[in-house]
N, CA, C and O atoms as a GROMACS GRO file, in nm:
protein
  336
    1MET      N    1  -1.751  -1.452   2.742
    1MET     CA    2  -1.673  -1.386   2.611
    1MET      C    3  -1.533  -1.359   2.679
    1MET      O    4  -1.454  -1.306   2.602
    2SER      N    5  -1.491  -1.379   2.788
    2SER     CA    6  -1.429  -1.302   2.862
    2SER      C    7  -1.312  -1.428   2.803
    2SER      O    8  -1.190  -1.420   2.820
    3ALA      N    9  -1.350  -1.489   2.764
    3ALA     CA   10  -1.224  -1.589   2.772
    3ALA      C   11  -1.202  -1.612   2.640
    3ALA      O   12  -1.102  -1.680   2.622
    4ARG      N   13  -1.267  -1.575   2.528
    4ARG     CA   14  -1.294  -1.514   2.381
    4ARG      C   15  -1.182  -1.408   2.365
    4ARG      O   16  -1.091  -1.399   2.282
    5ARG      N   17  -1.224  -1.314   2.496
    5ARG     CA   18  -1.072  -1.181   2.430
    5ARG      C   19  -0.952  -1.303   2.437
    5ARG      O   20  -0.904  -1.341   2.330
    6GLU      N   21  -0.892  -1.381   2.603
    6GLU     CA   22  -0.798  -1.387   2.626
    6GLU      C   23  -0.742  -1.445   2.497
    6GLU      O   24  -0.643  -1.390   2.447
    7ASP      N   25  -0.809  -1.577   2.425
    7ASP     CA   26  -0.800  -1.639   2.284
    7ASP      C   27  -0.712  -1.508   2.187
    7ASP      O   28  -0.599  -1.495   2.142
    8ALA      N   29  -0.818  -1.440   2.189
    8ALA     CA   30  -0.824  -1.322   2.031
    8ALA      C   31  -0.692  -1.297   2.067
    8ALA      O   32  -0.609  -1.327   1.982
    9GLY      N   33  -0.646  -1.245   2.184
    9GLY     CA   34  -0.504  -1.193   2.241
    9GLY      C   35  -0.431  -1.252   2.213
    9GLY      O   36  -0.331  -1.186   2.187
   10ALA      N   37  -0.414  -1.387   2.197
   10ALA     CA   38  -0.307  -1.436   2.214
   10ALA      C   39  -0.143  -1.433   2.073
   10ALA      O   40  -0.022  -1.408   2.066
   11ASP      N   41  -0.325  -1.503   1.948
   11ASP     CA   42  -0.232  -1.461   1.862
   11ASP      C   43  -0.207  -1.309   1.772
   11ASP      O   44  -0.181  -1.296   1.652
   12THR      N   45  -0.224  -1.210   1.873
   12THR     CA   46  -0.178  -1.100   1.870
   12THR      C   47  -0.084  -1.010   1.845
   12THR      O   48  -0.136  -0.990   1.954
   13PRO      N   49   0.005  -0.928   1.814
   13PRO     CA   50   0.108  -0.942   1.807
   13PRO      C   51   0.182  -0.849   1.999
   13PRO      O   52   0.087  -0.782   2.040
   14ALA      N   53   0.281  -0.839   2.081
   14ALA     CA   54   0.249  -0.770   2.141
   14ALA      C   55   0.200  -0.593   2.136
   14ALA      O   56   0.130  -0.508   2.190
   15ASP      N   57   0.281  -0.616   2.043
   15ASP     CA   58   0.208  -0.405   2.002
   15ASP      C   59   0.037  -0.392   2.015
   15ASP      O   60  -0.021  -0.284   2.009
   16GLY      N   61  -0.022  -0.508   2.032
   16GLY     CA   62  -0.189  -0.460   2.032
   16GLY      C   63  -0.213  -0.492   1.856
   16GLY      O   64  -0.331  -0.475   1.824
   17GLY      N   65  -0.149  -0.523   1.775
   17GLY     CA   66  -0.176  -0.519   1.645
   17GLY      C   67  -0.166  -0.452   1.560
   17GLY      O   68  -0.183  -0.483   1.442
   18VAL      N   69  -0.127  -0.310   1.619
   18VAL     CA   70  -0.088  -0.210   1.511
   18VAL      C   71  -0.017  -0.284   1.390
   18VAL      O   72  -0.074  -0.255   1.285
   19LEU      N   73   0.087  -0.369   1.374
   19LEU     CA   74   0.206  -0.446   1.220
   19LEU      C   75   0.071  -0.456   1.199
   19LEU      O   76   0.016  -0.391   1.111
   20GLY      N   77   0.025  -0.516   1.257
   20GLY     CA   78  -0.109  -0.625   1.145
   20GLY      C   79  -0.198  -0.540   1.073
   20GLY      O   80  -0.238  -0.576   0.963
   21GLY      N   81  -0.250  -0.387   1.142
   21GLY     CA   82  -0.264  -0.297   1.083
   21GLY      C   83  -0.206  -0.200   0.999
   21GLY      O   84  -0.269  -0.122   0.928
   22THR      N   85  -0.075  -0.208   1.008
   22THR     CA   86   0.024  -0.119   0.922
   22THR      C   87   0.030  -0.230   0.792
   22THR      O   88   0.046  -0.199   0.674
   23GLU      N   89   0.015  -0.347   0.839
   23GLU     CA   90   0.002  -0.474   0.743
   23GLU      C   91  -0.084  -0.459   0.593
   23GLU      O   92  -0.083  -0.432   0.473
   24GLN      N   93  -0.158  -0.503   0.712
   24GLN     CA   94  -0.319  -0.487   0.593
   24GLN      C   95  -0.327  -0.348   0.528
   24GLN      O   96  -0.392  -0.354   0.424
   25ALA      N   97  -0.273  -0.201   0.560
   25ALA     CA   98  -0.340  -0.114   0.490
   25ALA      C   99  -0.202  -0.120   0.370
   25ALA      O  100  -0.231  -0.071   0.261
   26VAL      N  101  -0.079  -0.166   0.383
   26VAL     CA  102  -0.013  -0.153   0.299
   26VAL      C  103  -0.055  -0.219   0.220
   26VAL      O  104  -0.041  -0.161   0.112
   27GLY      N  105  -0.136  -0.383   0.199
   27GLY     CA  106  -0.133  -0.397   0.142
   27GLY      C  107  -0.286  -0.374   0.043
   27GLY      O  108  -0.326  -0.414  -0.067
   28ARG      N  109  -0.326  -0.308   0.127
   28ARG     CA  110  -0.484  -0.231   0.031
   28ARG      C  111  -0.446  -0.157  -0.015
   28ARG      O  112  -0.466  -0.173  -0.135
   29LEU      N  113  -0.347   0.008   0.020
   29LEU     CA  114  -0.314   0.044  -0.070
   29LEU      C  115  -0.218   0.030  -0.195
   29LEU      O  116  -0.194   0.108  -0.288
   30SER      N  117  -0.173  -0.095  -0.166
   30SER     CA  118  -0.099  -0.086  -0.297
   30SER      C  119  -0.146  -0.206  -0.430
   30SER      O  120  -0.091  -0.227  -0.538
   31ALA      N  121  -0.313  -0.294  -0.342
   31ALA     CA  122  -0.361  -0.321  -0.415
   31ALA      C  123  -0.435  -0.155  -0.476
   31ALA      O  124  -0.460  -0.178  -0.595
   32ALA      N  125  -0.458  -0.076  -0.458
   32ALA     CA  126  -0.566   0.025  -0.510
   32ALA      C  127  -0.450   0.115  -0.573
   32ALA      O  128  -0.476   0.235  -0.568
   33ILE      N  129  -0.362   0.092  -0.614
   33ILE     CA  130  -0.304   0.183  -0.705
   33ILE      C  131  -0.256   0.069  -0.782
   33ILE      O  132  -0.206   0.117  -0.883
   34LEU      N  133  -0.246  -0.080  -0.786
   34LEU     CA  134  -0.285  -0.167  -0.845
   34LEU      C  135  -0.398  -0.074  -1.011
   34LEU      O  136  -0.386  -0.011  -1.116
   35ARG      N  137  -0.518  -0.149  -0.895
   35ARG     CA  138  -0.591  -0.148  -0.937
   35ARG      C  139  -0.709   0.008  -1.050
   35ARG      O  140  -0.801   0.005  -1.132
   36ILE      N  141  -0.625   0.117  -0.980
   36ILE     CA  142  -0.596   0.274  -1.039
   36ILE      C  143  -0.581   0.223  -1.142
   36ILE      O  144  -0.674   0.187  -1.214
   37LEU      N  145  -0.412   0.206  -1.181
   37LEU     CA  146  -0.324   0.167  -1.250
   37LEU      C  147  -0.360   0.187  -1.408
   37LEU      O  148  -0.340   0.271  -1.496
   38ALA      N  149  -0.443   0.028  -1.388
   38ALA     CA  150  -0.490  -0.064  -1.490
   38ALA      C  151  -0.626   0.007  -1.520
   38ALA      O  152  -0.661   0.034  -1.635
   39ALA      N  153  -0.685   0.029  -1.431
   39ALA     CA  154  -0.848   0.141  -1.465
   39ALA      C  155  -0.818   0.239  -1.566
   39ALA      O  156  -0.853   0.285  -1.675
   40ARG      N  157  -0.777   0.241  -1.520
   40ARG     CA  158  -0.657   0.451  -1.644
   40ARG      C  159  -0.566   0.380  -1.770
   40ARG      O  160  -0.500   0.435  -1.858
   41GLY      N  161  -0.584   0.274  -1.750
   41GLY     CA  162  -0.445   0.209  -1.897
   41GLY      C  163  -0.384   0.240  -1.842
   41GLY      O  164  -0.287   0.178  -1.886
   42VAL      N  165  -0.348   0.294  -1.766
   42VAL     CA  166  -0.176   0.243  -1.760
   42VAL      C  167  -0.069   0.169  -1.743
   42VAL      O  168  -0.045   0.135  -1.628
   43PRO      N  169   0.025   0.124  -1.852
   43PRO     CA  170   0.037   0.015  -1.866
   43PRO      C  171   0.139  -0.082  -1.675
   43PRO      O  172   0.050  -0.062  -1.592
   44ALA      N  173   0.175  -0.105  -1.652
   44ALA     CA  174   0.235  -0.200  -1.567
   44ALA      C  175   0.252  -0.326  -1.565
   44ALA      O  176   0.177  -0.423  -1.552
   45SER      N  177   0.440  -0.299  -1.590
   45SER     CA  178   0.497  -0.448  -1.537
   45SER      C  179   0.548  -0.498  -1.391
   45SER      O  180   0.550  -0.449  -1.278
   46GLU      N  181   0.601  -0.662  -1.471
   46GLU     CA  182   0.584  -0.679  -1.352
   46GLU      C  183   0.668  -0.600  -1.234
   46GLU      O  184   0.647  -0.542  -1.128
   47GLU      N  185   0.762  -0.628  -1.308
   47GLU     CA  186   0.911  -0.560  -1.216
   47GLU      C  187   0.829  -0.438  -1.137
   47GLU      O  188   0.849  -0.421  -1.017
   48VAL      N  189   0.716  -0.338  -1.229
   48VAL     CA  190   0.672  -0.205  -1.210
   48VAL      C  191   0.560  -0.278  -1.021
   48VAL      O  192   0.589  -0.251  -0.904
   49LYS      N  193   0.448  -0.363  -1.073
   49LYS     CA  194   0.330  -0.425  -0.980
   49LYS      C  195   0.501  -0.483  -0.932
   49LYS      O  196   0.575  -0.453  -1.026
   50GLY      N  197   0.578  -0.550  -0.825
   50GLY     CA  198   0.697  -0.574  -0.750
   50GLY      C  199   0.673  -0.508  -0.701
   50GLY      O  200   0.626  -0.509  -0.588
   51ARG      N  201   0.697  -0.413  -0.777
   51ARG     CA  202   0.751  -0.231  -0.672
   51ARG      C  203   0.731  -0.143  -0.555
   51ARG      O  204   0.780  -0.083  -0.459
   52ILE      N  205   0.580  -0.186  -0.655
   52ILE     CA  206   0.447  -0.169  -0.535
   52ILE      C  207   0.408  -0.217  -0.424
   52ILE      O  208   0.361  -0.172  -0.320
   53ILE      N  209   0.449  -0.355  -0.483
   53ILE     CA  210   0.362  -0.452  -0.404
   53ILE      C  211   0.463  -0.463  -0.292
   53ILE      O  212   0.432  -0.511  -0.182
   54GLY      N  213   0.582  -0.419  -0.318
   54GLY     CA  214   0.745  -0.468  -0.216
   54GLY      C  215   0.716  -0.369  -0.162
   54GLY      O  216   0.756  -0.389  -0.048
   55GLU      N  217   0.644  -0.212  -0.166
   55GLU     CA  218   0.678  -0.129  -0.102
   55GLU      C  219   0.617  -0.102   0.020
   55GLU      O  220   0.494  -0.096   0.023
   56THR      N  221   0.708  -0.078   0.156
   56THR     CA  222   0.612  -0.090   0.271
   56THR      C  223   0.581   0.052   0.347
   56THR      O  224   0.486   0.075   0.422
   57HIS      N  225   0.673   0.131   0.314
   57HIS     CA  226   0.685   0.280   0.393
   57HIS      C  227   0.487   0.347   0.315
   57HIS      O  228   0.451   0.374   0.200
   58LEU      N  229   0.401   0.349   0.467
   58LEU     CA  230   0.280   0.374   0.405
   58LEU      C  231   0.302   0.596   0.376
   58LEU      O  232   0.217   0.671   0.328
   59ASP      N  233   0.416   0.627   0.417
   59ASP     CA  234   0.358   0.742   0.294
   59ASP      C  235   0.387   0.769   0.198
   59ASP      O  236   0.322   0.858   0.144
   60VAL      N  237   0.512   0.701   0.121
   60VAL     CA  238   0.515   0.669  -0.005
   60VAL      C  239   0.403   0.583  -0.071
   60VAL      O  240   0.371   0.621  -0.184
   61LEU      N  241   0.331   0.465  -0.019
   61LEU     CA  242   0.232   0.460  -0.100
   61LEU      C  243   0.151   0.563  -0.122
   61LEU      O  244   0.098   0.590  -0.230
   62GLU      N  245   0.140   0.634   0.002
   62GLU     CA  246  -0.051   0.763  -0.001
   62GLU      C  247   0.045   0.829  -0.106
   62GLU      O  248   0.003   0.943  -0.124
   63ARG      N  249   0.159   0.806  -0.186
   63ARG     CA  250   0.186   0.946  -0.203
   63ARG      C  251   0.190   0.895  -0.392
   63ARG      O  252   0.165   0.962  -0.493
   64TRP      N  253   0.231   0.754  -0.376
   64TRP     CA  254   0.159   0.673  -0.500
   64TRP      C  255   0.076   0.719  -0.563
   64TRP      O  256   0.088   0.785  -0.667
   65LEU      N  257  -0.022   0.688  -0.506
   65LEU     CA  258  -0.172   0.644  -0.468
   65LEU      C  259  -0.282   0.796  -0.542
   65LEU      O  260  -0.361   0.846  -0.622
   66GLN      N  261  -0.183   0.799  -0.412
   66GLN     CA  262  -0.280   1.036  -0.478
   66GLN      C  263  -0.217   1.013  -0.606
   66GLN      O  264  -0.308   1.040  -0.684
   67ARG      N  265  -0.069   0.965  -0.707
   67ARG     CA  266  -0.074   1.043  -0.796
   67ARG      C  267  -0.104   0.957  -0.922
   67ARG      O  268  -0.094   1.000  -1.037
   68ALA      N  269  -0.150   0.797  -0.879
   68ALA     CA  270  -0.197   0.718  -0.992
   68ALA      C  271  -0.336   0.817  -1.041
   68ALA      O  272  -0.356   0.830  -1.162
   69ALA      N  273  -0.418   0.878  -0.949
   69ALA     CA  274  -0.491   0.963  -1.028
   69ALA      C  275  -0.470   0.985  -1.148
   69ALA      O  276  -0.538   0.951  -1.245
   70SER      N  277  -0.352   1.057  -1.143
   70SER     CA  278  -0.352   1.115  -1.259
   70SER      C  279  -0.227   1.107  -1.341
   70SER      O  280  -0.202   1.173  -1.442
   71ALA      N  281  -0.150   1.015  -1.283
   71ALA     CA  282  -0.027   0.990  -1.422
   71ALA      C  283  -0.028   0.911  -1.536
   71ALA      O  284  -0.023   0.790  -1.515
   72ALA      N  285  -0.034   0.946  -1.644
   72ALA     CA  286   0.043   0.885  -1.751
   72ALA      C  287   0.097   0.739  -1.765
   72ALA      O  288   0.066   0.632  -1.817
   73THR      N  289   0.182   0.787  -1.699
   73THR     CA  290   0.300   0.721  -1.662
   73THR      C  291   0.316   0.592  -1.545
   73THR      O  292   0.233   0.573  -1.455
   74VAL      N  293   0.437   0.510  -1.567
   74VAL     CA  294   0.437   0.460  -1.381
   74VAL      C  295   0.534   0.544  -1.322
   74VAL      O  296   0.539   0.570  -1.202
   75GLU      N  297   0.640   0.603  -1.444
   75GLU     CA  298   0.712   0.668  -1.455
   75GLU      C  299   0.717   0.793  -1.324
   75GLU      O  300   0.780   0.809  -1.219
   76GLU      N  301   0.597   0.875  -1.411
   76GLU     CA  302   0.521   0.995  -1.280
   76GLU      C  303   0.545   0.976  -1.151
   76GLU      O  304   0.609   1.025  -1.058
   77LEU      N  305   0.429   0.835  -1.189
   77LEU     CA  306   0.429   0.803  -1.030
   77LEU      C  307   0.469   0.802  -0.933
   77LEU      O  308   0.433   0.820  -0.817
   78PHE      N  309   0.629   0.755  -1.038
   78PHE     CA  310   0.752   0.709  -0.923
   78PHE      C  311   0.866   0.823  -0.906
   78PHE      O  312   0.978   0.815  -0.857
   79ARG      N  313   0.781   0.956  -0.977
   79ARG     CA  314   0.966   1.063  -0.992
   79ARG      C  315   0.927   1.105  -0.836
   79ARG      O  316   0.830   1.099  -0.760
   80GLU      N  317   1.060   1.149  -0.838
   80GLU     CA  318   1.084   1.213  -0.740
   80GLU      C  319   1.082   1.388  -0.729
   80GLU      O  320   1.164   1.443  -0.803
   81THR      N  321   0.995   1.482  -0.640
   81THR     CA  322   0.897   1.622  -0.660
   81THR      C  323   1.089   1.703  -0.614
   81THR      O  324   1.159   1.688  -0.514
   82ALA      N  325   1.104   1.756  -0.697
   82ALA     CA  326   1.245   1.842  -0.692
   82ALA      C  327   1.140   1.999  -0.634
   82ALA      O  328   1.041   2.057  -0.678
   83GLY      N  329   1.236   2.019  -0.509
   83GLY     CA  330   1.143   2.225  -0.473
   83GLY      C  331   0.995   2.131  -0.416
   83GLY      O  332   0.978   2.012  -0.392
   84PRO      N  333   0.919   2.230  -0.412
   84PRO     CA  334   0.851   2.201  -0.333
   84PRO      C  335   0.660   2.220  -0.433
   84PRO      O  336   0.556   2.194  -0.373
   0.00000   0.00000   0.00000
């Protein structure tokens, strides 16, 4: 069993897999945003889909995910908040 752990560790990043976990989280959040928009009937152009899929910051994706639940347009999804 210990040999198996060594083999598995050989392919993981030096940071212990954190980078891979972050990439997975980014992918899951992006997919969830697109699914929510589609389920709610909010149209998303290929450009919008590319912007969502291309975003790599978890905090931004989490904010977009929250907004996707109530946004009537993708413009609402991407809007910057002004003030508190």
